[in-house]
N, C-alpha and C positions, 0 to 999 in steps of 0.2 A: 551947691549940693542940695538935693531935694530932701525934704523931711520924710521920715518913715511914717507910713500910715499906722495909727494905733489899731490894735486888734479889737474886734467887737466883743469877743468872748475872752474874759480874763478870769484867772484863778489865782487870787492872792494867797500866799502861804506865809503864815506867821512862823516865828522861831519855834514856838511851842508845838505847832502842828508839824513842822518839819522834823523836829526831834522825835515826836511820837511816831511819825511815819517811818523814819530811819530805824527806830527801835523795832517797829513791826516788821520791817524788812529783815532785820537781824533774826527775829523769831523764825521767819521762813527759811533763813539760811543755816540755822543752827544744826540741822541734820543733813545739810547738803555737803559739808566738808568731809574731812578736815582740810583747812586751808593753811598753807605755809606762809603766804604773803597776800597782801592786797595791792592791786594797782588801781589807783584812782585817776579818773580822767579830769584834768584840770580845765577850768577852775571849779566848776560846779560840783564835781565829785569829791572835793577835799573835805567838805563839812560832813557829808554822808559817810565817807570812809573813816573819819575820826570816830564817829559814833559806832559804826559797825566794828571797827578794830577794838575799841574799848569793850564792847559787849561780847565779842568772840575771843578776846584775849590774844589778838594777833599783834605782834610787835614790828613786823617788817612791812613797811608801807612805802610803796614806790609810786611815782607819777608818770603818766604819759601826757604830754602837753600838746593839745590839738587846738588850732584856732579855726573857727568857721563862721562866727557871726560878725557882721558889720553893723554898727549902730543899734545893737541889741534887737534888731527886727529882721534883717535880711541875712539869710545864710549865703555866704560867699564861697570862694574856693577854699577847700580844706588844706591846711598846712600842718604837718607834724613838726612842732617846734622842738620837742625833746622826746626821743623814743624811750622805750622801756629798757632798763639796765639788763645786760646779758645775764647777770647772776639770777635775776628774777625770772627771766624767760626759761632758764634751765632748771628752775625749782621743780621738784616733783617729777623729774624724768624728762623734762624738755617740753617745748611748745606751750608752756604755761600750765601744765598739769599741776594741780594743787594751788593754783593762783585764783584769787577772787578779784574780778574787775568790778569796780563800783563807780557809778555816776549818779547824778541827781535826776537826770531825765534822758530818755531816748526819744528823739523827735522824729526826724526823717529817716534815721538809721545810717546816715552817711558816716558820721564819726564812729558809731558802733562797728560798722563794717571794717573800717581801717584798723581799729583796735583788735577786732576778732581775728583779722588776718595775722596780726603780730602774735596773738596768743590763742590759737585755735582750740586748745584743750582746756582753757580756763572757764570758770563759771562766771557768767556775766549777770550782774544785778543792778537794777536802778530803782530809785524810789518811785518815780513817775514814768509812765510810758504812754506814747501816742501810737495810734494804729499802724502807721507806716514803719515805725521802728520796733514795735513789739516783738515780731518774730526773731529778732536778733538777740534778745535777752532771755536768760533762763528763768529769772525771778524778778518780780516787781511787785509794788503794793497797789498803786492807784493808776487807773487808766483815765486819760482825759481825751477829748476829741482832738482831731488833728488841727482844727482851726482855733484852738484855745491857747492863749499865751499865759504861761505861768510866771507870776511875779514872785521870785524867791526873796526871802527876808534880807539877804545880803545885798540885794539890788534896790531896795525900797526904803523909804522912811515912813513915819506916821503921817497920814494925810486922809482927808475926807474921801469917802468912796460914794459916788452917786448911786441911788437905787437902780436896780436892773430895769424896772418898768418906768423909771422917771418919777419926778416929784409931782404930786397932784395938788 
């Protein structure tokens, strides 16, 4: 098996930064509701959904489980491992009306497109967005370039980061 090539542009996100960004997302969502339920896209959307649910006082949290990445670097074939529960799809009058979809990142938009098809009337929010996927979300906080890899705090440990320009 070939090793995945590491990206040249990286954006490491700390726990503190992610929490601040998820709360900032909540501020933007506060007037977009009301929402009866959150559907988070696992696994990345779990942490953001917990923060948003707390801040908005939402108690119904559902998951949609989609697998797309292999080796953390290469996006492979998308597979829906667990769809959204029928009770949540029907909330707010059907097709996801009154539902808030939450994810950590929209990248190419492939996962977002599948979830949008499941819940076409839902409000879709992500903490971070890349240009290819951005048109599929209604609300996001930070845009990063398509060729940037985001290192989320749940995927990393504390380690030295070399300077961008190198050591002189």
